[in-house]
C-alpha positions in Angstrom: 38.5 -17.4 -0.2 39.3 -14.1 0.8 39.1 -11.1 -1.3 36.6 -13.2 -3.7 34.2 -11.7 -5.3 32.3 -14.7 -6.6 28.6 -15.0 -5.9 28.0 -11.2 -5.5 26.2 -8.9 -7.7 26.2 -5.3 -8.3 22.8 -3.5 -7.6 22.4 -0.1 -9.5 19.2 2.2 -8.6 17.2 -0.9 -7.7 18.1 -3.0 -10.3 20.9 -5.7 -10.6 23.3 -5.8 -13.5 20.9 -8.5 -15.4 18.1 -5.9 -15.3 15.9 -7.2 -13.0 14.3 -5.3 -10.0 15.1 -6.2 -6.5 12.3 -7.7 -4.6 12.9 -4.9 -1.7 10.3 -2.1 -3.6 7.3 -1.7 -1.7 5.1 0.2 -3.8 4.8 -0.3 -7.6 3.0 1.2 -10.5 1.5 -1.1 -12.8 -0.2 -0.3 -16.4 -2.9 -2.4 -18.1 0.0 -4.2 -20.1 1.1 -5.7 -16.7 -2.4 -7.4 -16.1 -3.1 -10.1 -15.2 -1.1 -8.8 -12.2 0.8 -11.4 -10.0 3.6 -10.8 -7.6 6.2 -11.4 -7.9 6.4 -9.6 -11.3 8.1 -11.1 -14.1 11.0 -8.6 -14.2 11.8 -9.3 -10.3 14.6 -11.6 -9.1 13.7 -15.0 -8.4 16.1 -16.2 -6.2 14.2 -14.7 -3.0 11.0 -14.8 -4.1 7.7 -16.2 -2.7 5.2 -18.3 -4.5 3.3 -16.4 -7.5 -0.1 -15.0 -6.5 -2.4 -13.4 -8.7 -4.0 -9.9 -7.5 -7.2 -8.5 -8.4 -6.7 -4.6 -9.1 -8.8 -4.0 -11.6 -11.9 -3.2 -9.4 -10.2 -0.6 -6.9 -6.7 0.5 -8.6 -4.9 -1.2 -5.8 -3.7 -4.2 -4.4 -1.6 -5.8 -1.7 0.6 -8.7 -2.1 -0.4 -11.1 1.1 3.2 -12.8 1.1 5.8 -9.5 0.7 3.5 -6.6 1.2 4.1 -4.9 -1.9 1.6 -2.1 -2.7 0.4 -2.5 -6.4 -1.2 0.8 -8.0 -2.8 0.7 -11.2 -1.9 3.6 -13.4 -5.1 5.5 -14.7 -6.6 4.3 -11.5 -9.4 1.2 -11.8 -10.8 -0.2 -14.9 -13.8 1.5 -16.2 -15.2 -1.2 -18.6 -14.6 -4.9 -19.3 -11.8 -6.3 -21.5 -11.9 -5.6 -25.2 
């Protein structure tokens, strides 16, 4: 229908009105609370997401998603020890 807004959504500073982050951000900083890390993350939109892939970030402090190319960095750098 001309002039219809059905199916559209509003994006505000990278987030939709539902609070989900668009899957277009290519650099994401994560914290220890986000581990084990996987892409897409739970707070990302699912409508255009690729299959979930787990990423090893603990040793180097960085990971790159093989599907979408998002670069993840671990806040505080690589893990210094094992899990407690």
